[in-house]
C-alpha positions in Angstrom: -98.5 60.4 -104.9 -98.3 58.6 -101.6 -98.8 60.7 -98.5 -96.2 61.4 -95.8 -95.4 58.4 -93.6 -92.8 59.6 -91.1 -94.3 60.6 -87.8 -92.7 63.0 -85.3 -94.4 63.8 -82.0 -94.1 66.9 -79.8 -95.5 66.7 -76.2 -96.6 69.8 -74.5 -96.8 68.6 -70.9 -97.8 71.9 -69.4 -100.9 72.2 -71.7 -101.4 68.4 -71.9 -101.4 68.4 -75.7 -99.7 66.0 -78.1 -98.8 67.2 -81.6 -98.1 64.8 -84.4 -96.4 65.9 -87.6 -96.5 63.7 -90.7 -93.6 64.2 -93.1 -91.8 62.6 -96.0 -88.5 62.4 -94.0 -87.3 62.5 -90.4 -87.6 66.0 -89.0 -85.3 67.7 -86.5 -86.9 69.0 -83.3 -86.6 72.6 -84.6 -88.4 71.7 -87.8 -91.2 69.9 -85.8 -91.6 73.0 -83.5 -91.7 75.3 -86.5 -94.3 73.1 -88.3 -96.5 73.0 -85.2 -96.2 76.8 -84.7 -97.2 77.4 -88.3 -100.2 75.1 -88.1 -101.4 76.7 -84.9 -101.2 80.2 -86.4 -103.3 79.0 -89.3 -105.8 77.2 -87.1 -109.1 78.9 -86.3 -109.5 77.4 -82.8 -107.1 76.9 -80.0 -106.3 73.3 -78.8 -107.6 72.2 -75.4 -106.0 70.1 -72.7 -105.9 66.5 -73.7 -106.0 67.2 -77.4 -104.1 65.0 -79.8 -103.5 67.0 -83.0 -102.0 65.8 -86.3 -100.5 68.0 -89.0 -99.0 67.4 -92.4 -95.6 68.9 -93.1 -94.8 70.6 -96.4 -91.1 69.9 -95.9 -89.4 67.5 -98.2 
C-alpha cells in the first residue's frame, strides 16, 4: 500500500514552528489542527522554535 501523498501545512508564527500533515486526501483546516493536536499529545518531547515537524494522518 502506498503512503499518504497529500501535504497540508500549519504555520505557528508565535512559536516559529511549521507542522506538515501527510494524508490520503485534502484535509480541512480543522482536521489538520486536530491531527497536529493529537500528534503533540502523543509526542514525548515538546517542539522548539524553528522546528519543522511532519506527521502522518490516519484520516481517509
